[in-house]
N, CA, C and O of each residue as an XYZ file, in Angstrom:
200
protein
N      -5.915   -102.804    -74.335
C      -5.111   -102.656    -73.068
C      -5.843   -103.292    -71.944
O      -6.997   -102.986    -71.646
N      -5.028   -104.319    -71.239
C      -5.621   -104.983    -70.078
C      -5.415   -104.145    -68.844
O      -4.799   -103.083    -68.935
N      -5.874   -104.545    -67.754
C      -5.796   -103.745    -66.452
C      -4.416   -103.734    -65.978
O      -4.020   -102.690    -65.460
N      -3.629   -104.713    -66.068
C      -2.244   -104.794    -65.658
C      -1.492   -103.711    -66.447
O      -0.710   -102.955    -65.872
N      -1.718   -103.643    -67.700
C      -1.011   -102.808    -68.540
C      -1.441   -101.314    -68.302
O      -0.632   -100.388    -68.358
N      -2.771   -101.153    -68.032
C      -3.359    -99.859    -67.679
C      -2.619    -99.228    -66.344
O      -2.162    -98.086    -66.305
N      -2.586   -100.175    -65.262
C      -1.926    -99.795    -64.027
C      -0.599    -99.472    -64.198
O      -0.130    -98.542    -63.542
N       0.165   -100.165    -65.069
C       1.648    -99.853    -65.258
C       1.854    -98.504    -65.915
O       2.700    -97.719    -65.489
N       1.039    -98.223    -67.005
C       1.152    -96.993    -67.586
C       0.607    -95.717    -66.813
O       1.025    -94.585    -67.056
N      -0.374    -96.002    -65.849
C      -1.082    -94.928    -65.206
C      -0.812    -94.945    -63.772
O      -1.712    -94.567    -63.023
N       0.289    -95.327    -63.290
C       0.375    -95.422    -61.703
C       0.400    -94.122    -61.164
O      -0.184    -93.946    -60.094
N       1.033    -93.080    -61.772
C       1.006    -91.733    -61.207
C      -0.366    -91.133    -61.149
O      -0.763    -90.501    -60.169
N      -1.146    -91.369    -62.330
C      -2.508    -90.837    -62.515
C      -3.342    -91.362    -61.327
O      -4.034    -90.603    -60.648
N      -3.249    -92.720    -61.098
C      -4.124    -93.347    -60.007
C      -3.687    -92.815    -58.668
O      -4.528    -92.585    -57.799
N      -2.417    -92.614    -58.472
C      -1.888    -92.039    -57.236
C      -2.389    -90.690    -56.873
O      -2.765    -90.428    -55.731
N      -2.393    -89.720    -57.981
C      -2.915    -88.461    -57.920
C      -4.364    -88.298    -57.565
O      -4.786    -87.439    -56.791
N      -5.100    -89.201    -58.200
C      -6.528    -89.217    -58.000
C      -6.856    -89.709    -56.497
O      -7.653    -89.146    -55.746
N      -6.170    -90.753    -56.221
C      -6.392    -91.150    -54.729
C      -5.984    -90.089    -53.780
O      -6.698    -89.900    -52.795
N      -4.902    -89.365    -53.961
C      -4.516    -88.259    -53.080
C      -5.589    -87.232    -52.942
O      -5.994    -86.852    -51.844
N      -6.105    -86.731    -54.250
C      -7.095    -85.697    -54.248
C      -8.238    -86.175    -53.583
O      -8.828    -85.415    -52.815
N      -8.669    -87.412    -53.780
C      -9.899    -87.959    -53.077
C      -9.777    -88.009    -51.545
O     -10.697    -87.693    -50.792
N      -8.647    -88.403    -51.172
C      -8.250    -88.409    -49.688
C      -8.348    -86.981    -49.117
O      -8.915    -86.764    -48.046
N      -7.794    -86.034    -49.847
C      -7.708    -84.683    -49.460
C      -9.210    -84.131    -49.295
O      -9.576    -83.548    -48.275
N      -9.974    -84.355    -50.312
C     -11.356    -83.849    -50.257
C     -12.140    -84.642    -49.212
O     -13.056    -84.082    -48.610
N     -11.852    -85.822    -48.983
C     -12.652    -86.479    -47.901
C     -12.327    -86.029    -46.585
O     -13.187    -86.047    -45.704
N     -11.017    -85.576    -46.344
C     -10.513    -85.193    -45.127
C     -11.080    -83.732    -44.846
O     -11.182    -83.342    -43.683
N     -11.416    -82.993    -45.833
C     -11.917    -81.682    -45.709
C     -13.339    -81.620    -45.212
O     -13.812    -80.543    -44.849
N     -14.064    -82.781    -45.180
C     -15.313    -82.908    -44.813
C     -16.302    -83.135    -45.948
O     -16.067    -84.021    -46.771
N     -17.356    -82.409    -46.034
C     -18.354    -82.519    -47.192
C     -17.906    -81.854    -48.452
O     -18.344    -82.203    -49.549
N     -17.027    -80.887    -48.294
C     -16.791    -79.989    -49.496
C     -16.027    -80.808    -50.465
O     -15.016    -81.413    -50.107
N     -16.502    -80.853    -51.753
C     -15.757    -81.560    -52.794
C     -15.828    -83.037    -52.881
O     -15.313    -83.614    -53.838
N     -16.497    -83.745    -51.844
C     -16.436    -85.158    -51.946
C     -17.949    -85.547    -51.861
O     -18.614    -85.423    -50.833
N     -18.407    -86.012    -53.008
C     -19.898    -86.584    -53.102
C     -19.891    -87.938    -53.398
O     -18.868    -88.612    -53.273
N     -20.989    -88.408    -53.795
C     -21.218    -89.767    -54.176
C     -20.415    -90.104    -55.411
O     -20.053    -91.265    -55.599
N     -20.116    -89.113    -56.279
C     -19.317    -89.211    -57.369
C     -17.842    -89.562    -56.987
O     -17.183    -90.411    -57.588
N     -17.393    -88.831    -55.936
C     -16.116    -89.076    -55.398
C     -15.988    -90.431    -54.762
O     -14.941    -91.073    -54.850
N     -16.997    -90.849    -54.153
C     -17.021    -92.247    -53.444
C     -16.832    -93.275    -54.587
O     -16.028    -94.204    -54.508
N     -17.602    -93.050    -55.616
C     -17.562    -93.985    -56.785
C     -16.185    -94.139    -57.414
O     -15.700    -95.217    -57.759
N     -15.584    -92.899    -57.531
C     -14.338    -92.811    -58.258
C     -13.338    -93.468    -57.366
O     -12.494    -94.218    -57.855
N     -13.389    -93.217    -56.018
C     -12.567    -93.958    -54.893
C     -12.605    -95.471    -55.182
O     -11.564    -96.097    -55.378
N     -13.820    -96.046    -55.207
C     -14.027    -97.432    -55.377
C     -13.370    -97.877    -56.655
O     -12.782    -98.957    -56.717
N     -13.460    -97.093    -57.625
C     -12.806    -97.427    -59.053
C     -11.403    -97.556    -58.857
O     -10.830    -98.615    -59.114
N     -10.737    -96.435    -58.368
C      -9.365    -96.588    -58.237
C      -8.819    -97.770    -57.350
O      -7.798    -98.403    -57.620
N      -9.580    -97.975    -56.322
C      -9.098    -99.080    -55.511
C      -9.270   -100.420    -56.233
O      -8.415   -101.298    -56.118
N     -10.294   -100.571    -56.924
C     -10.484   -101.706    -57.699
C      -9.404   -101.890    -58.796
O      -8.960   -103.017    -59.019
N      -9.003   -100.880    -59.437
C      -8.014   -100.912    -60.277
C      -6.675   -101.256    -59.678
O      -5.942   -102.079    -60.226
N      -6.332   -100.623    -58.529
C      -5.089   -100.955    -57.869
C      -5.013   -102.464    -57.366
O      -3.969   -103.112    -57.292
N      -6.238   -102.904    -57.043
C      -6.231   -104.388    -56.623
C      -6.294   -105.483    -57.711
O      -6.050   -106.670    -57.492
N      -6.618   -105.005    -58.811
C      -6.772   -105.959    -59.968
C      -5.416   -106.549    -60.413
O      -4.370   -105.950    -60.165
N      -5.439   -107.619    -61.013
C      -4.219   -108.432    -61.335
C      -4.168   -108.376    -62.884
O      -3.268   -108.953    -63.494
């Protein structure tokens, strides 16, 4: 499966992950760690990939 196919099949999953990351980030330090930051970068990379 290539990245474009993954994005098409997992649009809702990527959206939900991004929403949860944003929510945790807005709460402050609780629940948002270096792992959250790396996951956020991965989601953004997948969204921007062609």
